PDB file of N, CA, C, O and CB in Angstrom:
ATOM      1  N   MET A   1      47.518  89.841  72.810  1.00  0.00           N
ATOM      2  CA  MET A   1      48.202  89.696  71.556  1.00  0.00           C
ATOM      3  C   MET A   1      47.187  89.423  70.446  1.00  0.00           C
ATOM      4  O   MET A   1      46.056  89.008  70.699  1.00  0.00           O
ATOM      5  CB  MET A   1      49.245  88.576  71.639  1.00  0.00           C
ATOM      6  N   LEU A   2      47.616  89.661  69.242  1.00  0.00           N
ATOM      7  CA  LEU A   2      46.718  89.511  68.102  1.00  0.00           C
ATOM      8  C   LEU A   2      46.290  88.064  67.908  1.00  0.00           C
ATOM      9  O   LEU A   2      45.150  87.815  67.517  1.00  0.00           O
ATOM     10  CB  LEU A   2      47.385  90.025  66.840  1.00  0.00           C
ATOM     11  N   ASP A   3      47.175  87.097  68.173  1.00  0.00           N
ATOM     12  CA  ASP A   3      46.793  85.698  68.006  1.00  0.00           C
ATOM     13  C   ASP A   3      45.686  85.302  68.978  1.00  0.00           C
ATOM     14  O   ASP A   3      44.802  84.523  68.624  1.00  0.00           O
ATOM     15  CB  ASP A   3      48.005  84.794  68.200  1.00  0.00           C
ATOM     16  N   GLU A   4      45.727  85.826  70.187  1.00  0.00           N
ATOM     17  CA  GLU A   4      44.664  85.560  71.154  1.00  0.00           C
ATOM     18  C   GLU A   4      43.357  86.203  70.711  1.00  0.00           C
ATOM     19  O   GLU A   4      42.284  85.632  70.908  1.00  0.00           O
ATOM     20  CB  GLU A   4      45.060  86.072  72.544  1.00  0.00           C
ATOM     21  N   GLN A   5      43.441  87.387  70.114  1.00  0.00           N
ATOM     22  CA  GLN A   5      42.246  88.057  69.609  1.00  0.00           C
ATOM     23  C   GLN A   5      41.639  87.268  68.456  1.00  0.00           C
ATOM     24  O   GLN A   5      40.417  87.179  68.337  1.00  0.00           O
ATOM     25  CB  GLN A   5      42.578  89.489  69.159  1.00  0.00           C
ATOM     26  N   ILE A   6      42.482  86.699  67.614  1.00  0.00           N
ATOM     27  CA  ILE A   6      41.977  85.895  66.503  1.00  0.00           C
ATOM     28  C   ILE A   6      41.245  84.673  67.030  1.00  0.00           C
ATOM     29  O   ILE A   6      40.138  84.373  66.582  1.00  0.00           O
ATOM     30  CB  ILE A   6      43.124  85.471  65.570  1.00  0.00           C
ATOM     31  N   LEU A   7      41.846  83.968  67.969  1.00  0.00           N
ATOM     32  CA  LEU A   7      41.180  82.790  68.546  1.00  0.00           C
ATOM     33  C   LEU A   7      39.866  83.164  69.193  1.00  0.00           C
ATOM     34  O   LEU A   7      38.864  82.472  69.011  1.00  0.00           O
ATOM     35  CB  LEU A   7      42.083  82.108  69.572  1.00  0.00           C
ATOM     36  N   GLU A   8      39.856  84.248  69.943  1.00  0.00           N
ATOM     37  CA  GLU A   8      38.629  84.703  70.603  1.00  0.00           C
ATOM     38  C   GLU A   8      37.558  85.030  69.565  1.00  0.00           C
ATOM     39  O   GLU A   8      36.393  84.669  69.731  1.00  0.00           O
ATOM     40  CB  GLU A   8      38.912  85.940  71.491  1.00  0.00           C
ATOM     41  N   LEU A   9      37.955  85.709  68.503  1.00  0.00           N
ATOM     42  CA  LEU A   9      37.010  86.063  67.453  1.00  0.00           C
ATOM     43  C   LEU A   9      36.450  84.822  66.767  1.00  0.00           C
ATOM     44  O   LEU A   9      35.247  84.738  66.520  1.00  0.00           O
ATOM     45  CB  LEU A   9      37.676  86.969  66.429  1.00  0.00           C
ATOM     46  N   VAL A  10      37.311  83.866  66.460  1.00  0.00           N
ATOM     47  CA  VAL A  10      36.846  82.641  65.818  1.00  0.00           C
ATOM     48  C   VAL A  10      35.892  81.892  66.739  1.00  0.00           C
ATOM     49  O   VAL A  10      34.850  81.412  66.292  1.00  0.00           O
ATOM     50  CB  VAL A  10      38.034  81.746  65.433  1.00  0.00           C
ATOM     51  N   ARG A  11      36.233  81.787  68.006  1.00  0.00           N
ATOM     52  CA  ARG A  11      35.363  81.083  68.962  1.00  0.00           C
ATOM     53  C   ARG A  11      34.027  81.797  69.154  1.00  0.00           C
ATOM     54  O   ARG A  11      32.986  81.152  69.275  1.00  0.00           O
ATOM     55  CB  ARG A  11      36.067  80.944  70.311  1.00  0.00           C
ATOM     56  N   LYS A  12      34.059  83.112  69.182  1.00  0.00           N
ATOM     57  CA  LYS A  12      32.851  83.889  69.462  1.00  0.00           C
ATOM     58  C   LYS A  12      31.921  83.959  68.254  1.00  0.00           C
ATOM     59  O   LYS A  12      30.719  83.724  68.378  1.00  0.00           O
ATOM     60  CB  LYS A  12      33.225  85.294  69.903  1.00  0.00           C
ATOM     61  N   HIS A  13      32.475  84.281  67.094  1.00  0.00           N
ATOM     62  CA  HIS A  13      31.647  84.517  65.921  1.00  0.00           C
ATOM     63  C   HIS A  13      31.435  83.295  65.053  1.00  0.00           C
ATOM     64  O   HIS A  13      30.484  83.249  64.272  1.00  0.00           O
ATOM     65  CB  HIS A  13      32.245  85.586  65.106  1.00  0.00           C
ATOM     66  N   PHE A  14      32.295  82.315  65.175  1.00  0.00           N
ATOM     67  CA  PHE A  14      32.187  81.131  64.350  1.00  0.00           C
ATOM     68  C   PHE A  14      32.269  79.883  65.237  1.00  0.00           C
ATOM     69  O   PHE A  14      33.194  79.084  65.092  1.00  0.00           O
ATOM     70  CB  PHE A  14      33.293  81.116  63.266  1.00  0.00           C
ATOM     71  N   PRO A  15      31.301  79.710  66.161  1.00  0.00           N
ATOM     72  CA  PRO A  15      31.413  78.583  67.096  1.00  0.00           C
ATOM     73  C   PRO A  15      31.320  77.223  66.408  1.00  0.00           C
ATOM     74  O   PRO A  15      31.935  76.261  66.866  1.00  0.00           O
ATOM     75  CB  PRO A  15      30.333  78.683  68.148  1.00  0.00           C
ATOM     76  N   ASN A  16      30.573  77.132  65.332  1.00  0.00           N
ATOM     77  CA  ASN A  16      30.480  75.885  64.579  1.00  0.00           C
ATOM     78  C   ASN A  16      31.060  76.156  63.202  1.00  0.00           C
ATOM     79  O   ASN A  16      30.372  76.666  62.318  1.00  0.00           O
ATOM     80  CB  ASN A  16      28.993  75.359  64.489  1.00  0.00           C
ATOM     81  N   ILE A  17      32.293  75.823  63.029  1.00  0.00           N
ATOM     82  CA  ILE A  17      33.007  76.229  61.822  1.00  0.00           C
ATOM     83  C   ILE A  17      32.687  75.292  60.667  1.00  0.00           C
ATOM     84  O   ILE A  17      33.587  74.864  59.944  1.00  0.00           O
ATOM     85  CB  ILE A  17      34.518  76.262  62.076  1.00  0.00           C
ATOM     86  N   ALA A  18      31.423  74.975  60.494  1.00  0.00           N
ATOM     87  CA  ALA A  18      31.006  74.314  59.270  1.00  0.00           C
ATOM     88  C   ALA A  18      30.919  75.374  58.177  1.00  0.00           C
ATOM     89  O   ALA A  18      31.090  75.087  56.992  1.00  0.00           O
ATOM     90  CB  ALA A  18      29.640  73.568  59.457  1.00  0.00           C
ATOM     91  N   GLU A  19      30.649  76.601  58.602  1.00  0.00           N
ATOM     92  CA  GLU A  19      30.606  77.718  57.660  1.00  0.00           C
ATOM     93  C   GLU A  19      32.011  78.249  57.432  1.00  0.00           C
ATOM     94  O   GLU A  19      32.932  77.901  58.171  1.00  0.00           O
ATOM     95  CB  GLU A  19      29.678  78.841  58.176  1.00  0.00           C
ATOM     96  N   LYS A  20      32.184  79.068  56.443  1.00  0.00           N
ATOM     97  CA  LYS A  20      33.512  79.576  56.098  1.00  0.00           C
ATOM     98  C   LYS A  20      33.836  80.806  56.926  1.00  0.00           C
ATOM     99  O   LYS A  20      32.993  81.680  57.128  1.00  0.00           O
ATOM    100  CB  LYS A  20      33.598  79.904  54.599  1.00  0.00           C
ATOM    101  N   ALA A  21      35.064  80.856  57.398  1.00  0.00           N
ATOM    102  CA  ALA A  21      35.560  82.016  58.137  1.00  0.00           C
ATOM    103  C   ALA A  21      36.766  82.537  57.383  1.00  0.00           C
ATOM    104  O   ALA A  21      37.877  82.046  57.581  1.00  0.00           O
ATOM    105  CB  ALA A  21      35.924  81.656  59.628  1.00  0.00           C
ATOM    106  N   LEU A  22      36.571  83.505  56.539  1.00  0.00           N
ATOM    107  CA  LEU A  22      37.653  83.978  55.691  1.00  0.00           C
ATOM    108  C   LEU A  22      38.613  84.876  56.450  1.00  0.00           C
ATOM    109  O   LEU A  22      38.217  85.621  57.346  1.00  0.00           O
ATOM    110  CB  LEU A  22      37.095  84.713  54.497  1.00  0.00           C
ATOM    111  N   GLN A  23      39.871  84.792  56.079  1.00  0.00           N
ATOM    112  CA  GLN A  23      40.903  85.610  56.710  1.00  0.00           C
ATOM    113  C   GLN A  23      40.621  87.089  56.535  1.00  0.00           C
ATOM    114  O   GLN A  23      40.939  87.889  57.416  1.00  0.00           O
ATOM    115  CB  GLN A  23      42.269  85.272  56.138  1.00  0.00           C
ATOM    116  N   GLU A  24      40.030  87.464  55.410  1.00  0.00           N
ATOM    117  CA  GLU A  24      39.715  88.868  55.179  1.00  0.00           C
ATOM    118  C   GLU A  24      38.709  89.392  56.196  1.00  0.00           C
ATOM    119  O   GLU A  24      38.824  90.527  56.659  1.00  0.00           O
ATOM    120  CB  GLU A  24      39.177  89.059  53.772  1.00  0.00           C
ATOM    121  N   GLU A  25      37.723  88.569  56.545  1.00  0.00           N
ATOM    122  CA  GLU A  25      36.713  88.971  57.521  1.00  0.00           C
ATOM    123  C   GLU A  25      37.348  89.160  58.900  1.00  0.00           C
ATOM    124  O   GLU A  25      37.047  90.123  59.607  1.00  0.00           O
ATOM    125  CB  GLU A  25      35.581  87.924  57.591  1.00  0.00           C
ATOM    126  N   ILE A  26      38.217  88.243  59.266  1.00  0.00           N
ATOM    127  CA  ILE A  26      38.895  88.345  60.556  1.00  0.00           C
ATOM    128  C   ILE A  26      39.779  89.581  60.577  1.00  0.00           C
ATOM    129  O   ILE A  26      39.789  90.325  61.557  1.00  0.00           O
ATOM    130  CB  ILE A  26      39.731  87.079  60.842  1.00  0.00           C
ATOM    131  N   ALA A  27      40.517  89.802  59.503  1.00  0.00           N
ATOM    132  CA  ALA A  27      41.387  90.975  59.424  1.00  0.00           C
ATOM    133  C   ALA A  27      40.575  92.251  59.540  1.00  0.00           C
ATOM    134  O   ALA A  27      40.973  93.178  60.246  1.00  0.00           O
ATOM    135  CB  ALA A  27      42.183  90.972  58.114  1.00  0.00           C
ATOM    136  N   TYR A  28      39.452  92.310  58.861  1.00  0.00           N
ATOM    137  CA  TYR A  28      38.594  93.494  58.925  1.00  0.00           C
ATOM    138  C   TYR A  28      38.100  93.724  60.356  1.00  0.00           C
ATOM    139  O   TYR A  28      38.146  94.847  60.857  1.00  0.00           O
ATOM    140  CB  TYR A  28      37.397  93.345  57.962  1.00  0.00           C
ATOM    141  N   ASP A  29      37.631  92.665  61.007  1.00  0.00           N
ATOM    142  CA  ASP A  29      37.110  92.783  62.373  1.00  0.00           C
ATOM    143  C   ASP A  29      38.179  93.235  63.356  1.00  0.00           C
ATOM    144  O   ASP A  29      37.877  93.941  64.318  1.00  0.00           O
ATOM    145  CB  ASP A  29      36.529  91.456  62.829  1.00  0.00           C
ATOM    146  N   LEU A  30      39.426  92.836  63.125  1.00  0.00           N
ATOM    147  CA  LEU A  30      40.522  93.180  64.039  1.00  0.00           C
ATOM    148  C   LEU A  30      41.308  94.400  63.587  1.00  0.00           C
ATOM    149  O   LEU A  30      42.264  94.811  64.245  1.00  0.00           O
ATOM    150  CB  LEU A  30      41.461  92.007  64.180  1.00  0.00           C
ATOM    151  N   ASN A  31      40.901  94.981  62.457  1.00  0.00           N
ATOM    152  CA  ASN A  31      41.607  96.137  61.902  1.00  0.00           C
ATOM    153  C   ASN A  31      43.092  95.806  61.698  1.00  0.00           C
ATOM    154  O   ASN A  31      43.976  96.581  62.063  1.00  0.00           O
ATOM    155  CB  ASN A  31      41.450  97.368  62.835  1.00  0.00           C
ATOM    156  N   ALA A  32      43.333  94.649  61.112  1.00  0.00           N
ATOM    157  CA  ALA A  32      44.688  94.175  60.844  1.00  0.00           C
ATOM    158  C   ALA A  32      44.795  93.823  59.367  1.00  0.00           C
ATOM    159  O   ALA A  32      43.785  93.748  58.668  1.00  0.00           O
ATOM    160  CB  ALA A  32      45.046  92.947  61.738  1.00  0.00           C
ATOM    161  N   SER A  33      45.996  93.610  58.900  1.00  0.00           N
ATOM    162  CA  SER A  33      46.166  93.203  57.507  1.00  0.00           C
ATOM    163  C   SER A  33      45.864  91.713  57.367  1.00  0.00           C
ATOM    164  O   SER A  33      46.015  90.939  58.313  1.00  0.00           O
ATOM    165  CB  SER A  33      47.601  93.519  57.009  1.00  0.00           C
ATOM    166  N   ARG A  34      45.437  91.333  56.171  1.00  0.00           N
ATOM    167  CA  ARG A  34      45.157  89.929  55.916  1.00  0.00           C
ATOM    168  C   ARG A  34      46.425  89.104  56.034  1.00  0.00           C
ATOM    169  O   ARG A  34      46.388  87.956  56.479  1.00  0.00           O
ATOM    170  CB  ARG A  34      44.532  89.747  54.534  1.00  0.00           C
ATOM    171  N   GLU A  35      47.551  89.689  55.634  1.00  0.00           N
ATOM    172  CA  GLU A  35      48.820  88.982  55.706  1.00  0.00           C
ATOM    173  C   GLU A  35      49.197  88.669  57.155  1.00  0.00           C
ATOM    174  O   GLU A  35      49.671  87.573  57.454  1.00  0.00           O
ATOM    175  CB  GLU A  35      49.922  89.804  55.039  1.00  0.00           C
ATOM    176  N   ALA A  36      48.984  89.632  58.052  1.00  0.00           N
ATOM    177  CA  ALA A  36      49.280  89.410  59.473  1.00  0.00           C
ATOM    178  C   ALA A  36      48.384  88.319  60.035  1.00  0.00           C
ATOM    179  O   ALA A  36      48.844  87.458  60.785  1.00  0.00           O
ATOM    180  CB  ALA A  36      49.103  90.712  60.281  1.00  0.00           C
ATOM    181  N   VAL A  37      47.110  88.353  59.677  1.00  0.00           N
ATOM    182  CA  VAL A  37      46.170  87.329  60.140  1.00  0.00           C
ATOM    183  C   VAL A  37      46.584  85.969  59.595  1.00  0.00           C
ATOM    184  O   VAL A  37      46.540  84.973  60.317  1.00  0.00           O
ATOM    185  CB  VAL A  37      44.720  87.669  59.707  1.00  0.00           C
ATOM    186  N   SER A  38      46.981  85.917  58.341  1.00  0.00           N
ATOM    187  CA  SER A  38      47.413  84.664  57.733  1.00  0.00           C
ATOM    188  C   SER A  38      48.605  84.066  58.467  1.00  0.00           C
ATOM    189  O   SER A  38      48.627  82.869  58.754  1.00  0.00           O
ATOM    190  CB  SER A  38      47.760  84.882  56.272  1.00  0.00           C
ATOM    191  N   ARG A  39      49.591  84.895  58.766  1.00  0.00           N
ATOM    192  CA  ARG A  39      50.780  84.414  59.492  1.00  0.00           C
ATOM    193  C   ARG A  39      50.415  83.903  60.882  1.00  0.00           C
ATOM    194  O   ARG A  39      50.904  82.860  61.316  1.00  0.00           O
ATOM    195  CB  ARG A  39      51.826  85.535  59.609  1.00  0.00           C
ATOM    196  N   LEU A  40      49.558  84.641  61.572  1.00  0.00           N
ATOM    197  CA  LEU A  40      49.173  84.227  62.922  1.00  0.00           C
ATOM    198  C   LEU A  40      48.324  82.963  62.901  1.00  0.00           C
ATOM    199  O   LEU A  40      48.471  82.104  63.771  1.00  0.00           O
ATOM    200  CB  LEU A  40      48.413  85.346  63.621  1.00  0.00           C
ATOM    201  N   LEU A  41      47.441  82.842  61.918  1.00  0.00           N
ATOM    202  CA  LEU A  41      46.653  81.621  61.812  1.00  0.00           C
ATOM    203  C   LEU A  41      47.548  80.419  61.533  1.00  0.00           C
ATOM    204  O   LEU A  41      47.313  79.334  62.064  1.00  0.00           O
ATOM    205  CB  LEU A  41      45.597  81.761  60.713  1.00  0.00           C
ATOM    206  N   LYS A  42      48.565  80.606  60.712  1.00  0.00           N
ATOM    207  CA  LYS A  42      49.507  79.513  60.438  1.00  0.00           C
ATOM    208  C   LYS A  42      50.226  79.101  61.724  1.00  0.00           C
ATOM    209  O   LYS A  42      50.448  77.913  61.961  1.00  0.00           O
ATOM    210  CB  LYS A  42      50.539  79.936  59.355  1.00  0.00           C
ATOM    211  N   GLN A  43      50.588  80.078  62.547  1.00  0.00           N
ATOM    212  CA  GLN A  43      51.239  79.771  63.825  1.00  0.00           C
ATOM    213  C   GLN A  43      50.269  79.030  64.755  1.00  0.00           C
ATOM    214  O   GLN A  43      50.664  78.087  65.442  1.00  0.00           O
ATOM    215  CB  GLN A  43      51.748  81.072  64.503  1.00  0.00           C
ATOM    216  N   LEU A  44      49.003  79.457  64.776  1.00  0.00           N
ATOM    217  CA  LEU A  44      47.996  78.764  65.585  1.00  0.00           C
ATOM    218  C   LEU A  44      47.791  77.333  65.087  1.00  0.00           C
ATOM    219  O   LEU A  44      47.551  76.425  65.882  1.00  0.00           O
ATOM    220  CB  LEU A  44      46.658  79.533  65.557  1.00  0.00           C
ATOM    221  N   GLU A  45      47.886  77.135  63.772  1.00  0.00           N
ATOM    222  CA  GLU A  45      47.776  75.785  63.228  1.00  0.00           C
ATOM    223  C   GLU A  45      48.984  74.944  63.666  1.00  0.00           C
ATOM    224  O   GLU A  45      48.829  73.784  64.048  1.00  0.00           O
ATOM    225  CB  GLU A  45      47.673  75.828  61.677  1.00  0.00           C
ATOM    226  N   ASN A  46      50.169  75.525  63.611  1.00  0.00           N
ATOM    227  CA  ASN A  46      51.373  74.821  64.052  1.00  0.00           C
ATOM    228  C   ASN A  46      51.302  74.463  65.532  1.00  0.00           C
ATOM    229  O   ASN A  46      51.862  73.452  65.957  1.00  0.00           O
ATOM    230  CB  ASN A  46      52.610  75.670  63.783  1.00  0.00           C
ATOM    231  N   ASP A  47      50.613  75.293  66.319  1.00  0.00           N
ATOM    232  CA  ASP A  47      50.436  75.036  67.752  1.00  0.00           C
ATOM    233  C   ASP A  47      49.304  74.047  68.024  1.00  0.00           C
ATOM    234  O   ASP A  47      49.088  73.659  69.172  1.00  0.00           O
ATOM    235  CB  ASP A  47      50.162  76.342  68.488  1.00  0.00           C
ATOM    236  N   GLY A  48      48.579  73.634  66.981  1.00  0.00           N
ATOM    237  CA  GLY A  48      47.514  72.655  67.130  1.00  0.00           C
ATOM    238  C   GLY A  48      46.191  73.227  67.600  1.00  0.00           C
ATOM    239  O   GLY A  48      45.322  72.472  68.036  1.00  0.00           O
ATOM    240  N   LEU A  49      46.011  74.536  67.525  1.00  0.00           N
ATOM    241  CA  LEU A  49      44.785  75.158  68.012  1.00  0.00           C
ATOM    242  C   LEU A  49      43.710  75.291  66.942  1.00  0.00           C
ATOM    243  O   LEU A  49      42.520  75.306  67.257  1.00  0.00           O
ATOM    244  CB  LEU A  49      45.096  76.509  68.573  1.00  0.00           C
ATOM    245  N   VAL A  50      44.113  75.388  65.695  1.00  0.00           N
ATOM    246  CA  VAL A  50      43.166  75.467  64.585  1.00  0.00           C
ATOM    247  C   VAL A  50      43.665  74.590  63.446  1.00  0.00           C
ATOM    248  O   VAL A  50      44.837  74.214  63.401  1.00  0.00           O
ATOM    249  CB  VAL A  50      42.979  76.938  64.110  1.00  0.00           C
ATOM    250  N   LYS A  51      42.762  74.270  62.531  1.00  0.00           N
ATOM    251  CA  LYS A  51      43.128  73.562  61.315  1.00  0.00           C
ATOM    252  C   LYS A  51      42.670  74.432  60.154  1.00  0.00           C
ATOM    253  O   LYS A  51      41.496  74.788  60.054  1.00  0.00           O
ATOM    254  CB  LYS A  51      42.487  72.118  61.255  1.00  0.00           C
ATOM    255  N   LEU A  52      43.603  74.768  59.285  1.00  0.00           N
ATOM    256  CA  LEU A  52      43.292  75.627  58.156  1.00  0.00           C
ATOM    257  C   LEU A  52      42.983  74.785  56.935  1.00  0.00           C
ATOM    258  O   LEU A  52      43.690  73.826  56.627  1.00  0.00           O
ATOM    259  CB  LEU A  52      44.447  76.587  57.868  1.00  0.00           C
ATOM    260  N   GLY A  53      41.925  75.153  56.252  1.00  0.00           N
ATOM    261  CA  GLY A  53      41.558  74.502  55.004  1.00  0.00           C
ATOM    262  C   GLY A  53      41.336  75.576  53.957  1.00  0.00           C
ATOM    263  O   GLY A  53      41.549  76.761  54.217  1.00  0.00           O
ATOM    264  N   ARG A  54      40.919  75.171  52.802  1.00  0.00           N
ATOM    265  CA  ARG A  54      40.669  76.122  51.738  1.00  0.00           C
ATOM    266  C   ARG A  54      39.443  76.970  52.110  1.00  0.00           C
ATOM    267  O   ARG A  54      38.318  76.471  52.118  1.00  0.00           O
ATOM    268  CB  ARG A  54      40.459  75.390  50.377  1.00  0.00           C
ATOM    269  N   ASN A  55      39.669  78.248  52.415  1.00  0.00           N
ATOM    270  CA  ASN A  55      38.619  79.191  52.779  1.00  0.00           C
ATOM    271  C   ASN A  55      37.841  78.812  54.027  1.00  0.00           C
ATOM    272  O   ASN A  55      36.673  79.179  54.161  1.00  0.00           O
ATOM    273  CB  ASN A  55      37.678  79.334  51.650  1.00  0.00           C
ATOM    274  N   LYS A  56      38.470  78.081  54.946  1.00  0.00           N
ATOM    275  CA  LYS A  56      37.791  77.783  56.204  1.00  0.00           C
ATOM    276  C   LYS A  56      38.811  77.597  57.314  1.00  0.00           C
ATOM    277  O   LYS A  56      39.987  77.328  57.071  1.00  0.00           O
ATOM    278  CB  LYS A  56      36.910  76.527  56.068  1.00  0.00           C
ATOM    279  N   ILE A  57      38.326  77.747  58.530  1.00  0.00           N
ATOM    280  CA  ILE A  57      39.153  77.580  59.720  1.00  0.00           C
ATOM    281  C   ILE A  57      38.370  76.683  60.661  1.00  0.00           C
ATOM    282  O   ILE A  57      37.212  76.967  60.965  1.00  0.00           O
ATOM    283  CB  ILE A  57      39.514  78.967  60.395  1.00  0.00           C
ATOM    284  N   GLU A  58      38.978  75.615  61.120  1.00  0.00           N
ATOM    285  CA  GLU A  58      38.325  74.699  62.053  1.00  0.00           C
ATOM    286  C   GLU A  58      39.035  74.791  63.392  1.00  0.00           C
ATOM    287  O   GLU A  58      40.264  74.791  63.454  1.00  0.00           O
ATOM    288  CB  GLU A  58      38.335  73.232  61.515  1.00  0.00           C
ATOM    289  N   LEU A  59      38.258  74.871  64.459  1.00  0.00           N
ATOM    290  CA  LEU A  59      38.833  74.848  65.804  1.00  0.00           C
ATOM    291  C   LEU A  59      39.154  73.422  66.184  1.00  0.00           C
ATOM    292  O   LEU A  59      38.374  72.513  65.900  1.00  0.00           O
ATOM    293  CB  LEU A  59      37.873  75.482  66.836  1.00  0.00           C
ATOM    294  N   ASN A  60      40.292  73.211  66.822  1.00  0.00           N
ATOM    295  CA  ASN A  60      40.657  71.867  67.314  1.00  0.00           C
ATOM    296  C   ASN A  60      40.227  71.721  68.742  1.00  0.00           C
ATOM    297  O   ASN A  60      40.439  70.669  69.346  1.00  0.00           O
ATOM    298  CB  ASN A  60      42.174  71.609  67.188  1.00  0.00           C
TER     299      ASN A  60
END
């Protein structure tokens, strides 16, 4: 599923999320829309797997 691909991408490419991981970059890498990535990231945040901040994504 796309949410699993997003988590895998964040873990693989952004292991130390002190740097910014923009939704546009993730969408581009997954060939998905930014809106779809945004919705899935919000669901991952609700599930407690990531924490979303302004222009950054932190792994929990």
